[in-house]
C-alpha positions as CSV (number, residue, x, y, z in Angstrom):
1,M,-16.1,20.9,-2.0
2,K,-16.9,17.7,-3.8
3,N,-16.2,14.4,-2.1
4,K,-15.0,11.5,-4.1
5,I,-15.9,7.9,-3.4
6,L,-13.9,5.1,-5.0
7,V,-15.9,2.0,-5.7
8,L,-14.1,-1.2,-4.9
9,L,-12.6,-2.5,-8.1
10,F,-11.1,-5.8,-8.9
11,L,-8.3,-5.8,-11.4
12,A,-6.8,-8.5,-13.0
13,L,-4.9,-12.0,-16.4
14,F,-19.8,-22.2,-34.2
15,T,-18.6,-25.8,-34.3
16,A,-17.9,-28.2,-31.5
17,C,-14.5,-27.8,-29.7
18,D,-12.1,-30.7,-29.4
19,Y,-11.6,-30.6,-25.7
20,Q,-8.4,-32.2,-24.7
21,S,-8.0,-34.5,-21.7
22,F,-7.6,-32.8,-18.3
23,T,-5.8,-34.6,-15.5
24,A,-5.6,-34.1,-11.8
25,T,-2.3,-33.0,-10.2
26,E,0.2,-35.8,-10.0
27,L,1.0,-37.2,-6.6
28,E,4.7,-36.4,-7.2
29,E,5.5,-32.9,-6.3
30,P,5.9,-30.8,-9.5
31,K,9.2,-28.9,-10.0
32,V,8.2,-26.6,-12.9
33,A,5.1,-24.4,-13.4
34,V,3.8,-23.4,-16.8
35,S,1.3,-20.7,-17.6
36,S,-0.2,-19.8,-21.0
37,F,-3.6,-18.8,-22.3
38,F,-3.6,-18.5,-26.1
39,S,-6.1,-17.3,-28.7
40,P,-6.2,-16.1,-32.3
41,D,-6.0,-12.5,-31.0
42,S,-2.4,-12.6,-29.8
43,V,1.0,-14.2,-30.2
44,L,1.8,-17.3,-28.2
45,R,3.5,-16.5,-24.9
46,V,4.5,-19.1,-22.3
47,K,5.7,-18.4,-18.7
48,I,7.9,-21.1,-17.2
49,T,9.1,-20.8,-13.6
50,P,10.4,-23.2,-10.9
51,V,8.0,-24.3,-8.2
52,V,9.2,-22.8,-4.9
53,D,8.0,-23.8,-1.4
54,A,5.7,-21.0,-0.1
55,F,7.1,-21.3,3.4
56,T,10.8,-20.9,2.5
57,D,12.8,-18.0,1.1
58,S,14.9,-20.3,-1.1
59,S,15.1,-19.6,-4.7
60,K,15.7,-22.2,-7.4
61,I,17.6,-21.8,-10.6
62,L,15.9,-23.4,-13.6
63,D,17.7,-23.9,-16.9
64,V,15.1,-24.0,-19.7
65,K,16.9,-25.9,-22.5
66,E,14.2,-26.0,-25.2
67,I,10.6,-25.0,-25.8
68,K,8.9,-26.6,-28.8
69,V,5.3,-26.0,-29.9
70,T,3.7,-28.1,-32.6
71,N,0.5,-27.2,-34.3
72,Q,-1.1,-30.7,-34.6
73,K,-3.6,-29.4,-37.1
74,T,-1.1,-28.0,-39.6
75,G,2.1,-29.8,-38.6
76,Q,4.0,-26.5,-38.2
77,V,6.7,-26.5,-35.6
78,A,8.1,-23.5,-33.7
79,Y,10.8,-23.0,-31.0
80,L,10.2,-20.3,-28.4
81,E,12.8,-17.8,-27.3
82,K,13.0,-15.7,-24.2
83,E,11.0,-12.5,-24.5
84,D,13.0,-9.3,-24.4
85,G,13.1,-7.9,-20.9
86,S,11.7,-11.0,-19.3
87,E,13.4,-13.8,-17.3
88,S,10.6,-16.3,-17.5
89,V,8.3,-15.6,-20.5
90,Y,9.0,-17.2,-23.9
91,T,7.4,-16.4,-27.2
92,T,7.7,-16.9,-31.0
93,A,7.0,-14.8,-34.1
94,Q,7.1,-17.8,-36.3
95,F,3.3,-18.4,-36.1
96,A,0.3,-17.1,-34.3
97,P,-2.6,-19.3,-33.0
98,A,-5.6,-19.6,-35.2
99,L,-9.2,-20.8,-34.9
100,G,-9.4,-24.6,-34.7
101,D,-5.7,-25.1,-33.9
102,V,-4.5,-27.8,-31.6
103,L,-1.2,-26.9,-30.0
104,K,1.3,-29.3,-28.3
105,L,3.8,-27.8,-25.9
106,E,7.1,-29.7,-25.1
107,V,9.6,-28.2,-22.6
108,L,13.0,-29.5,-21.7
109,T,14.5,-28.2,-18.4
110,S,17.2,-29.0,-15.9
111,A,14.5,-30.0,-13.4
112,S,13.9,-33.4,-15.0
113,D,15.0,-35.8,-17.7
114,E,11.3,-36.1,-18.7
115,P,9.9,-33.4,-21.0
116,I,7.0,-31.2,-19.7
117,V,4.1,-31.8,-22.1
118,A,0.7,-30.1,-22.6
119,V,-1.9,-30.2,-25.4
120,D,-4.9,-27.9,-25.8
121,S,-7.1,-26.4,-28.6
122,I,-8.9,-23.3,-29.8
123,C,-12.5,-23.6,-30.8
124,A,-13.1,-23.5,-34.6
125,T,-15.4,-20.4,-34.7
126,F,-16.3,-17.3,-32.7
127,V,-19.6,-17.0,-30.7
128,P,-21.2,-13.7,-31.6
129,F,-23.3,-11.9,-29.0
130,R,-25.0,-8.6,-28.3
131,L,-25.6,-6.3,-25.4
132,A,-29.4,-6.5,-25.0
133,N,-29.7,-4.1,-22.1
134,A,-27.7,-1.6,-20.0
135,G,-29.0,0.0,-16.9
136,V,-28.3,1.3,-13.3
137,N,-29.2,-0.2,-9.9
138,V,-29.1,2.2,-6.9
139,D,-28.8,0.7,-3.4
140,D,-29.6,3.6,-1.1
141,R,-29.7,2.6,2.6
142,S,-29.1,6.1,3.9
143,S,-30.9,7.3,7.0
144,G,-31.0,10.9,8.3
145,N,-27.6,12.5,7.9
146,N,-25.9,9.1,7.5
147,T,-25.3,8.3,3.8
148,S,-24.9,4.7,2.7
149,L,-25.3,4.5,-1.1
150,M,-23.9,2.4,-3.9
151,M,-24.7,2.5,-7.6
152,Y,-24.1,-0.5,-9.9
153,R,-24.2,-0.6,-13.6
154,T,-26.1,-3.5,-15.1
155,G,-26.2,-5.3,-18.4
156,I,-27.6,-8.3,-20.2
157,V,-25.8,-10.1,-23.0
158,R,-27.5,-12.5,-25.3
159,F,-26.0,-15.1,-27.7
160,L,-26.8,-18.3,-29.6
161,P,-24.7,-21.1,-28.1
162,V,-22.8,-23.6,-30.1
163,A,-25.1,-26.4,-31.5
164,G,-24.6,-30.0,-30.6
165,E,-25.1,-32.4,-27.7
166,S,-21.7,-31.9,-26.1
167,T,-21.1,-29.3,-23.3
168,H,-19.4,-26.1,-24.2
169,Y,-17.6,-23.7,-21.9
170,Y,-17.8,-19.9,-21.8
171,E,-16.4,-16.9,-19.9
172,L,-17.8,-13.3,-19.7
173,I,-15.4,-10.5,-19.0
174,V,-16.1,-6.8,-18.6
175,Y,-13.6,-3.9,-19.0
176,T,-14.4,-0.3,-18.3
177,T,-12.6,3.1,-18.9
178,D,-14.1,5.8,-16.7
179,Y,-14.5,9.5,-17.6
180,D,-14.0,11.7,-14.4
181,E,-15.7,15.1,-14.7
182,D,-15.2,15.9,-11.0
183,N,-12.3,18.2,-11.5
184,F,-11.8,21.8,-10.3
185,D,-10.7,23.0,-13.7
186,G,-13.8,21.5,-15.5
187,S,-11.6,19.0,-17.4
188,I,-12.5,15.4,-18.1
189,K,-9.9,12.8,-17.1
190,K,-9.9,9.4,-18.7
191,S,-8.8,6.4,-16.6
192,K,-6.9,3.4,-17.8
193,E,-9.0,0.5,-18.8
194,Y,-9.6,-2.0,-15.9
195,Q,-11.3,-5.3,-15.5
196,A,-14.4,-5.0,-13.3
197,G,-15.5,-7.5,-10.7
198,L,-18.9,-9.1,-11.6
199,T,-22.0,-10.4,-10.0
200,S,-24.9,-12.1,-11.7
201,S,-28.4,-13.5,-10.9
202,S,-28.5,-15.8,-13.9
203,S,-28.9,-19.4,-12.7
204,I,-26.5,-20.7,-15.3
205,V,-23.8,-18.7,-13.6
206,T,-24.9,-18.9,-9.9
207,S,-25.2,-22.7,-10.1
208,E,-21.5,-23.0,-10.7
209,D,-19.7,-24.2,-7.6
210,Y,-17.1,-21.5,-7.8
211,Y,-19.7,-18.7,-7.6
212,P,-19.9,-17.4,-4.0
213,S,-23.0,-18.3,-2.1
214,K,-25.1,-15.7,-0.2
215,T,-23.7,-17.1,3.1
216,S,-20.1,-16.7,2.1
217,M,-18.2,-14.3,4.3
218,A,-16.7,-11.3,2.6
219,A,-16.7,-13.2,-0.7
220,F,-14.7,-11.8,-3.6
221,K,-16.5,-10.9,-6.7
222,P,-15.1,-13.0,-9.6
223,S,-13.2,-11.1,-12.2
224,S,-15.2,-13.0,-14.8
225,L,-18.2,-15.2,-15.1
226,L,-17.5,-18.8,-16.2
227,F,-20.3,-21.2,-17.1
228,K,-21.1,-24.2,-19.2
229,Y,-24.0,-24.9,-21.5
230,S,-25.2,-27.9,-23.5
231,L,-27.6,-27.3,-26.4
232,D,-29.8,-30.2,-27.4
233,A,-30.6,-29.4,-31.0
234,T,-32.5,-26.2,-30.3
235,N,-32.0,-22.6,-31.4
236,D,-32.8,-21.0,-28.0
237,S,-30.6,-18.0,-27.2
238,V,-28.8,-17.7,-23.8
239,S,-29.1,-14.5,-21.7
240,I,-26.6,-13.6,-18.9
241,D,-27.2,-10.7,-16.6
242,F,-24.3,-9.0,-14.8
243,W,-23.6,-6.1,-12.4
244,Y,-20.4,-4.1,-12.1
245,G,-19.1,-1.0,-10.3
246,V,-17.6,2.1,-11.7
247,N,-16.2,5.2,-10.0
248,M,-18.7,7.6,-8.5
249,S,-18.7,11.0,-6.8
250,S,-21.0,13.4,-5.0
251,S,-21.8,17.0,-5.9
252,V,-24.5,19.6,-5.2
253,G,-26.3,18.1,-8.2
254,G,-26.5,14.6,-6.7
255,W,-24.5,11.4,-6.8
256,I,-22.8,10.7,-10.1
257,S,-21.9,7.3,-11.6
258,Y,-19.2,8.2,-14.2
259,A,-19.7,7.8,-17.9
260,H,-17.4,5.1,-19.3
261,D,-16.4,3.1,-22.3
262,L,-17.6,-0.5,-21.8
263,R,-15.8,-3.4,-23.5
264,I,-17.3,-6.9,-23.1
265,E,-15.7,-10.1,-24.1
266,L,-17.4,-13.4,-24.5
267,R,-14.9,-16.2,-24.7
268,Q,-15.5,-19.8,-25.7
269,V,-12.9,-21.6,-23.6
270,S,-11.4,-25.0,-23.5
271,F,-12.2,-27.5,-20.7
272,A,-8.7,-27.0,-19.3
273,Y,-9.2,-23.3,-19.2
274,Y,-12.6,-23.7,-17.5
275,K,-11.4,-26.2,-14.9
276,Y,-8.3,-24.1,-14.0
277,M,-10.1,-20.7,-13.6
278,T,-13.1,-22.0,-11.7
279,A,-10.8,-23.8,-9.3
280,L,-8.8,-20.6,-8.7
281,Y,-12.0,-18.6,-7.9
282,K,-13.3,-21.4,-5.7
283,Q,-9.9,-21.6,-3.8
284,E,-9.9,-17.8,-3.3
285,N,-13.3,-17.7,-1.6
286,A,-12.8,-21.0,0.3
287,L,-10.2,-19.2,2.4
288,M,-12.9,-16.7,3.6
289,G,-15.2,-19.4,5.0
290,D,-19.0,-19.6,5.2
291,I,-21.4,-18.1,7.8
292,L,-23.3,-21.4,8.2
293,Y,-20.7,-24.0,7.5
294,G,-17.4,-22.4,8.6
295,G,-14.1,-22.9,6.9
296,A,-14.2,-24.8,3.6
297,P,-11.8,-27.7,2.9
298,P,-8.7,-26.9,0.8
299,V,-9.3,-26.5,-2.9
300,M,-6.8,-28.2,-5.2
301,V,-6.3,-26.4,-8.5
302,P,-6.0,-29.0,-11.3
303,T,-3.6,-29.0,-14.2
304,N,-3.3,-30.2,-17.7
305,I,0.5,-30.1,-17.6
306,E,2.3,-33.5,-17.7
307,N,5.4,-33.6,-15.5
308,G,4.7,-30.2,-14.2
309,T,1.9,-27.9,-13.0
310,G,-0.1,-24.9,-14.2
311,V,-2.2,-24.5,-17.3
312,F,-1.8,-24.4,-21.1
313,A,-5.2,-23.5,-22.5
314,G,-6.9,-22.0,-25.6
315,Y,-9.9,-19.8,-26.2
316,S,-11.6,-17.7,-28.8
317,T,-13.1,-14.3,-28.2
318,S,-16.0,-12.1,-29.5
319,E,-16.1,-8.5,-28.4
320,C,-18.6,-5.7,-28.0
321,K,-17.8,-2.0,-27.3
322,T,-20.1,0.8,-26.4
323,F,-20.2,4.1,-24.5
324,I,-22.3,4.4,-21.3
325,E,-23.5,7.8,-20.3
326,K,-23.1,9.1,-16.8
327,Y,-26.0,8.7,-14.3
328,V,-27.0,11.2,-11.7
329,Y,-29.0,10.1,-8.7
330,Q,-30.7,12.6,-6.4
331,R,-31.8,11.6,-3.0
332,H,-35.3,12.6,-1.9
333,H,-35.3,13.6,1.8
């Protein structure tokens, strides 16, 4: 009888960019939270909720009076309406974000006489990339009859960064859809697509302060790899390596790492996006502590929302899709 082992998965959310200003959280306690990540690939959706004390069970009623979005590049104005079936998400079909757009959000609520305001942009072009390598790494620490084995899929992406002296910000995301052949009837079952947790040995990633150190205790793998890069008038390409896990099983033929569809996104993100996401990752692992230094100080997540908290941030996406064959590993006793 075949034994299945489920690998730990973490699911989840060119020209120079005009990076908008990004401010620290106001000293006054915010009353409204805003969450929106927008790109040319989707309609604009904004989530607006009241800020509730985490240590109380009290709920607050928030009356959202008006949500206005202005495209400062084209002058177009749209008013968002509540999305069908949602109590807190607002959207519009009047226009979709486009490359190079600069969007201004203005929200009027019952929480304050002052409007909630945020401004952010989408980069003007996409950043193409390619999957330069795909492989397998087997970590076999088995001894005698005790089996301790993990298999990781590996990859390397390569791209030409945006030219110019300013710093640009990127995010690498990996999605997989597994094909399970380990069924009694011989059928192949296809899983739903999920976002894989990632690790990397590329210094451009590991030097980021959100990336867990080797001494971090039970550190979470980030759901994406964020990094910054500044190109000084050269045409050198950038390479990023990554490891990710897929489902695996054992059989008389050996240990099987499932075949899967691999979808990779390379996003060029705004400064607001980068600051918000890296702070979230850093906050998550700060709670776990460090073997050498103990507990880390609290990490404050910054915001680019005036008179509120949260994030309103733009990005552009390039995508690569490929099929990865199953891998069979046979232990040698």
